[in-house]
C-alpha positions in Angstrom: -65.5 47.2 -191.1 -62.0 45.4 -190.7 -62.1 45.5 -187.2 -66.1 44.4 -187.2 -65.0 41.1 -189.2 -61.8 40.6 -186.9 -64.7 41.1 -184.0 -67.2 38.6 -185.4 -64.0 35.7 -186.3 -63.4 35.8 -182.5 -66.6 35.7 -181.1 -67.1 32.8 -183.3 -64.0 31.3 -182.3 -64.9 32.1 -178.6 -68.5 30.1 -179.1 -67.0 27.6 -181.2 -64.3 27.0 -178.3 -67.0 27.1 -175.5 -69.4 24.3 -177.5 -66.6 22.4 -178.0 -65.7 22.5 -174.0 -69.4 21.3 -173.3 -70.6 17.4 -173.3 -73.9 16.4 -172.2 -74.0 13.1 -170.3 -77.4 11.4 -170.8 -79.5 8.9 -168.4 -78.3 5.3 -168.8 -74.7 6.3 -169.4 -71.6 8.3 -167.5 -69.0 10.6 -168.8 -65.2 10.0 -167.5 -62.7 13.0 -168.1 -59.5 12.2 -169.9 -57.1 14.6 -169.4 -53.5 14.2 -171.4 -54.7 10.7 -172.0 -55.0 10.0 -168.4 -58.9 9.3 -166.8 -59.9 11.0 -163.9 -61.2 8.3 -161.0 -64.7 9.9 -160.6 -67.2 9.9 -163.3 -70.0 12.3 -164.5 -73.4 11.3 -163.7 -76.1 12.6 -166.4 -76.3 16.3 -167.2 -74.0 19.2 -168.9 -70.4 19.0 -167.9 -67.8 21.5 -169.1 -63.8 20.8 -169.5 -61.4 22.3 -171.5 -61.0 21.0 -175.0 -57.7 22.1 -175.5 -56.6 19.5 -172.7 -59.1 17.0 -172.2 -62.3 15.1 -173.2 -65.2 13.2 -171.9 -65.9 9.6 -173.2 -69.1 8.4 -172.4 -70.0 4.7 -171.2 -73.4 3.0 -171.5 -74.6 1.8 -168.0 -77.7 0.2 -169.4 -78.5 -3.4 -169.5 -76.5 -4.5 -173.4 -77.4 -7.5 -175.1 -74.5 -9.2 -176.7 -75.9 -12.4 -179.0 -73.2 -15.1 -179.6 -73.4 -18.1 -182.4 -71.4 -21.0 -181.1 -71.1 -24.8 -180.9 -71.5 -26.0 -177.3 -69.9 -29.2 -176.1 -71.7 -31.5 -174.5 -71.1 -34.2 -172.0 -70.7 -37.0 -174.7 -68.7 -34.8 -176.7 -71.3 -34.1 -179.2 -71.3 -30.3 -180.6 -74.6 -28.5 -179.8 -75.4 -25.3 -182.2 -76.9 -22.5 -180.2 -77.7 -18.9 -180.1 -76.9 -17.1 -176.8 -77.9 -13.9 -175.3 -75.5 -12.3 -172.6 -77.2 -9.9 -170.8 -74.7 -7.3 -168.9 -74.0 -3.9 -167.7 -71.0 -1.7 -166.7 -71.3 -0.5 -163.1 -71.3 3.3 -163.1 -68.5 3.8 -160.2 -66.5 1.2 -162.3 -66.2 2.9 -165.5 -62.9 5.0 -165.4 -61.2 1.0 -164.0 -62.7 -0.1 -167.2 -61.5 2.1 -169.4 -58.0 2.5 -168.1 -57.7 -1.4 -168.0 -59.8 -2.7 -170.4 -60.6 0.0 -173.0 -64.0 0.8 -174.9 -63.9 -2.4 -176.9 -64.6 -4.4 -173.5 -67.1 -6.7 -174.9 -64.5 -8.2 -177.2 -61.6 -8.2 -174.9 -63.4 -9.8 -171.7 -66.3 -10.6 -171.7 -66.6 -12.9 -174.7 -63.4 -14.8 -174.1 -64.8 -15.2 -170.2 -68.3 -16.5 -171.8 -66.7 -18.7 -174.1 -64.3 -20.3 -171.1 -67.3 -20.4 -169.1 -69.9 -21.7 -171.3 -66.9 -24.8 -172.4 -66.6 -25.6 -168.9 -70.2 -25.7 -167.6 -71.9 -27.7 -170.7 -69.5 -30.1 -170.7 -70.8 -31.4 -167.3 -74.3 -31.9 -169.0 -75.9 -34.5 -171.4 -77.3 -32.8 -174.8 -80.8 -33.8 -173.8 -80.4 -31.7 -170.7 -80.5 -28.7 -172.9 -84.0 -29.4 -174.0 -85.2 -29.9 -170.9 -85.5 -28.2 -167.5 -82.3 -28.4 -167.2 -81.6 -25.3 -169.3 -82.1 -23.0 -166.7 -79.6 -24.7 -164.4 -77.0 -24.8 -167.1 -77.8 -20.9 -167.8 -77.3 -20.0 -164.3 -74.0 -21.7 -164.1 -72.6 -20.1 -166.8 -73.6 -16.6 -165.1 -72.2 -17.7 -161.8 -68.8 -18.9 -163.7 -68.9 -15.8 -165.7 -69.2 -13.4 -162.3 -66.1 -15.5 -161.0 -63.7 -14.6 -163.8 -64.7 -11.2 -163.7 -64.9 -10.3 -160.4 -63.3 -6.7 -159.7 -63.4 -6.0 -163.6 -66.5 -3.8 -163.1 -69.0 -5.8 -165.5 -72.3 -7.1 -163.8 -73.7 -10.3 -165.7 -77.3 -10.1 -165.3 -78.3 -13.6 -167.2 -77.2 -16.2 -169.9 -79.6 -17.1 -172.4 -79.5 -20.1 -174.6 -81.5 -19.6 -177.8 -82.6 -21.7 -180.6 -80.7 -25.0 -179.4 -80.2 -27.2 -182.4 -79.2 -30.9 -181.5 -77.8 -33.2 -183.9 -80.4 -35.0 -186.4 -79.8 -38.6 -184.6 -79.7 -37.3 -181.5 -83.0 -35.2 -181.9 -84.9 -38.4 -183.4 -84.0 -40.5 -180.5 -85.1 -38.0 -178.0 -88.3 -37.4 -180.2 -88.8 -41.1 -180.0 -88.4 -41.6 -176.1 -90.6 -38.8 -175.5 -93.2 -40.5 -178.1 -92.5 -43.7 -175.8 -93.0 -42.2 -172.5 -96.1 -40.6 -173.7 -97.8 -44.1 -175.1 -96.6 -45.5 -171.4 -98.3 -42.6 -169.8 -101.9 -43.0 -171.8 -101.5 -47.1 -171.2 -101.6 -46.2 -167.6 -104.4 -43.9 -168.0 -106.2 -46.3 -169.4 -105.6 -49.3 -167.0 -106.6 -46.8 -164.0 -109.7 -46.4 -165.8 -110.3 -49.7 -166.4 -109.6 -50.5 -162.7 -112.3 -47.8 -161.7 -114.7 -49.5 -163.9 -114.1 -52.9 -162.2 -114.5 -51.5 -158.8 -117.5 -49.8 -159.9 -119.1 -52.6 -160.9 -118.1 -54.8 -158.1 -119.7 -52.0 -155.7 -122.9 -52.3 -157.9 -123.3 -56.1 -157.7 -122.4 -55.9 -154.0 -125.4 -53.5 -153.8 -127.7 -55.6 -155.7 -126.9 -58.7 -153.9 -127.4 -56.9 -150.3 -130.4 -55.8 -151.5 -131.9 -59.2 -152.8 -130.5 -60.7 -149.5 -132.5 -58.0 -147.3 -135.7 -58.4 -149.9 -135.2 -62.3 -149.3 -135.2 -62.4 -145.5 -138.0 -60.2 -145.4 -140.2 -62.3 -147.4 -141.8 -64.7 -144.7 -145.0 -66.6 -144.8 -147.3 -64.0 -143.5 -145.6 -61.4 -145.8 -146.3 -63.7 -149.0 -150.0 -64.5 -147.8 -151.1 -60.6 -147.6 -149.0 -59.9 -151.0 -151.3 -62.6 -152.4 -154.4 -61.0 -151.4 -153.8 -57.6 -152.4 -152.9 -59.2 -156.1 -156.4 -61.0 -156.1 -158.4 -58.0 -154.6 -157.0 -55.8 -157.8 -157.8 -58.8 -160.2 -161.3 -59.1 -158.6 -162.0 -55.2 -159.4 -161.7 -55.8 -163.0 -165.0 -56.2 -164.8 -163.5 -58.5 -167.4 -163.9 -62.7 -166.8 -160.6 -64.2 -165.7 -159.3 -67.5 -164.8 -157.1 -67.6 -161.8 -154.7 -70.9 -161.0 -153.8 -71.3 -157.5 -152.2 -74.4 -155.4 -155.3 -73.8 -153.4 -153.5 -71.7 -150.0 -155.0 -68.3 -151.8 -157.3 -66.7 -149.6 -160.3 -64.8 -151.2 -163.0 -62.7 -149.3 -166.2 -64.1 -149.7 -169.6 -62.4 -150.1 -169.7 -62.0 -145.8 -166.3 -60.7 -146.1 -164.8 -63.7 -144.4 -161.5 -64.8 -146.2 -161.6 -68.3 -147.8 -159.5 -70.5 -150.1 -159.6 -70.7 -153.6 -159.6 -73.9 -155.5 -156.7 -74.6 -157.7 -158.8 -73.4 -160.8 -161.5 -70.7 -160.4 -163.4 -68.7 -162.8 -164.3 -65.2 -161.1 -167.4 -63.5 -163.0 -168.3 -59.6 -161.8 
């Protein structure tokens, strides 16, 4: 009975040692073996890794994209301090994980990324005006900060994917000045639009007037004496068809068809009964 207990204890010990000597490296991370305090040069990829728990251990390092959020005051070209929240998107290069652990350690965010970021953001933002952080220049500032960080982090095994400026808070006086300027620009644009509309309307009326004038000139040129006489005959014939009595006032030159179908001139005043 005692021997069985000893065997059970040995089995539990062996199983415990076996489990302690296994590590699972998941996707999105690498494992680096540390033996007697020394890191190996080759990282392990995802999967089950076996090691001697008495002499070694597996240190896991994430290689996924990490979001480091920082809140700080950004200096501008005018000397103003602008409060902002910044997101630093970065990842550790898998092959460089052993180098990072040897030279920087696991706390690489606080040890190197944040100091490099604060230096880069101070250097870059001081070249731009405060209002630029609210305009299309923001993208230029973000890109310049990232490029400056990559220069400072060269050879460190860390890739800066993007730097995103968020929640820009300008000083109240500057915010009011920018809003007033934008409102003035919008008013100027509206006035320019009104003036263009007025010009287009004036041009339309001018073209319409020219059309009426040209039409009148064409009509006037076509009204010769023969046409006027013909139109007079048409008007009189229409009047003559009416069964009512009528008085026609003429200058004596208005032609008339008589009973025989011949054209004759009316007197100045003529009463016609049908």
